[in-house]
N, C-alpha and C positions, 0 to 999 in steps of 0.2 A: 360294349359292357365287359368289364374285366371279370373273368371267371374266378370264383373263390376256390383256391386249390388246397384248402385245408385237408380235405378228405384224401387227396392224392399224397400229400406230405405225410399224413398219418400212416398210409400204407408203407411208405419208405421207412418210417421210424419203427414200425411194428416189430420186424424180425429181430433187429439187434437189441431192442429194448423191452418191448412188451412180452414177446414170446419167450425170451430168455428168462424173464421173471416168472412166467407161468410154468415153464418147464422145470425151473429150479425148485419152485414151490412144490410141484407135484412129486419130484424125485425125492426131496427131503421127507415129504409125507410118507412116501412108499418105503423109504429106508427105515423110518421110525416105527412103522406099524406092520404087523403080520399081513401076509397077502390077503387073507380073507377077513381081516378085522373090520373093514369098512367096505361099503359098496363102491364099485369103481365109479369114477367121475362120469355121470351121464349128461344128457343135454341140459337138464335143469341146473346141474352144478356148473357146467361151463357157461351157461347163460348168465348166472349170477356173477361169476368171475370176470367174464368179458365185459359185462355192463359196468362192473366196478372199475375195471381198467380203462374203459372208455371215458369214464368221468375223470379219472386221474390224468389221462392223456389230454382231455379238454383243458384241464387246469394247467397242465404243463405247457401246451401250445399257447394258451392265453398269456401265460407269464413270459414266454419267450418272444411272442410276436410272430410276424410272418417270415422274418429272415433271421432265425437264430444262428449264432456263431457257435456251433456244437463243440468245436475244439477248445473254446475258451470258457466253457461252462464250469462254474465252481464245483469241485468234487469229482471232476471227470477222471483225473489221474487216480484218485482213491478208488473209484468204481472199477477202473481197468485193473488195478492191482488186486482188488478183491476177487474179480472174476478169474484172474490168472491163478490166484491162490486156491480158489475152488477147483479149477481144472487140475492143478498139481495134486491136490488132496484126493481127488477122484481117481487119478492114475495111481497114486500111492496105495489107496485102498484096494484097487483092482489087482494090484500085484502083491498084495499082502505086505505092503510097506517094504517091498524089495527095491532098493535104490539102484540096482545095477542098470547100466545103459541098455542091455539086451531086453530086460523086462519092460523098460519104459518104451523102447522102440516097438515092442510087440503090442503094447496097449495102444500106442499111437496108430499103428497099422490097423488094428481092429476097429478103432474109433472111426478112422477114415472110411473103412468099408461100410460101417453101419450108416454113416452120414450119406454116402453116395447111393445106398441101396434102396431104402423104402420108397422114396418119392419117384424113383425111376421105373417102378414096376408098372408095365402097361396095363396089367389086369386091374390095378387100383386107380390110376389116374389117366387112363387113355383119353378121356374127354376133356382134360383140363386145358390143353392148348387150344382146342377148338372153341370151347365156351369162353375162355378168356379173350380170345381174339374177337369173338362176337360182341362181348361186353365192351371191349376197347373201341371197336368201330362204332358201336351204338353211342357211346359217350361222346366220341369225336363228332358224330353227326348232330347230336344235340347241342354241343358247344358251338357248332357252326351255323345254327339257326339265325337267319336274317329276315326281318328285324328280330331282335330278341323278344321273346314272348313275355306276357305278364308273369310276374313271380319267377323270372328267369333264374335267379340265384338258387331258388329252392329246387327247380328242375335240374339245373346243372349239378348241384350238390348230390342229388339222388342218383343221377346218371353216373357220376364218377364213383359213387360208393358201390355200385354193382360190381365193377371189376376190383375195387379195393377190398371189399369183403371176401370176394372169391379168392383173391391172392392171399389174403390173411389166413383163410382156411387152409390153403395149399401150403403156406408157410408153417403152419402148425404141424402138418404132416399127416401120415396115414397109419402110424403106429397105434396099437390098441389104446394106449393111455390118452392119446390126443385126438382120436377119431371123432369123438362126439363134439369136441371143440371145432373141428373142421366142419362138421355138419351144421352146427349153430351158425358159423360164418356164412355157409351156403344159404341157410334159411334167411339170414339178413340180406344177402345179395338178392334173393328172390323177392323179399319184401320191398326193397328199393326199386326193383324192376317193375313190380306191380304198381307201385306208387307213381312211377314215371308214366306207365301206360294210362293210368286214370287221368293224370294231368294232360297228357297228349290227346286223349279222347275228348276232354273238355275243350281244348284248344281247337281240335278239328271240328267239333260241333259249332263253335263260335265263328270260325273263319272259313271252313271248307277247304283249307289248303291241302293239296295232295302230299306235301312233304310230311305233314303230321300223320296222314294215313299210313305212309310207308314206315315211319318210326313206330307206329302202333303195332304193325305186323312184326317188325323186328323185335320189339319188346316181348311179344307173345311167343316168338320162337325161342328167345333166350330163356323166358320163364319156363317153357316146356323142357328145355335141356337141363335147367337147374333142378326141376322137380325129379327128372330121371336120375340126375347125379345124387341128389339127396337120398332117393330110394335105394340106389345101389350102395351108397356108403352105409346106410342103416342096416343093410343085409350083412355087413361085416362086423356089426356090434354083437359078437357071439354070446357075451355074458348076459344079454337081455332076451335071448331066444328061449 
């Protein structure tokens, strides 16, 4: 049976498309309003935004089909030009509209340092590589089940979304503005993991297969690591303490 890879494709599309949209929206909001004018985006805010964008992406993928030719999409060039214009405007504002090459180079260097810094902090994401590897190996083991279990597509989809949601949260990052979005994606990964475990328990009860018992234990270990990760990330949400 062919595995439906929509969830894995979604993960690939998220960072250049979805996260850019969310980050842009938040930065514009922050620029227009005083720092303390509105509460910072919490988990409830991010849940609403991410659900809304999930629906948009579902429509987007349904319109394009399973093999979209991204380079030939209508409006792609306009979107790239708009993104480039936003980047140039941001740099101009950061240098107080100073057009000198030295100022532009300074902003570019600062931006590069900021991009490389936050997600590489071991104190913040030390567990990401470990849990993502666990999720990937778990998904591959589920995909390799022979013969395919009943409702295989639902099990495959949920198993793939554990790692996809985890990667989506990591892609959002660990900065204060996006930390709660990361947490929400980790919660979704945990929910998918628990759903897989429940399906596997039903299959094990019906068949008694040892393969299902091993996958159940794997899912429990992943769920425990995800709970610890969520708790640790929540400790960094200092404005809710």
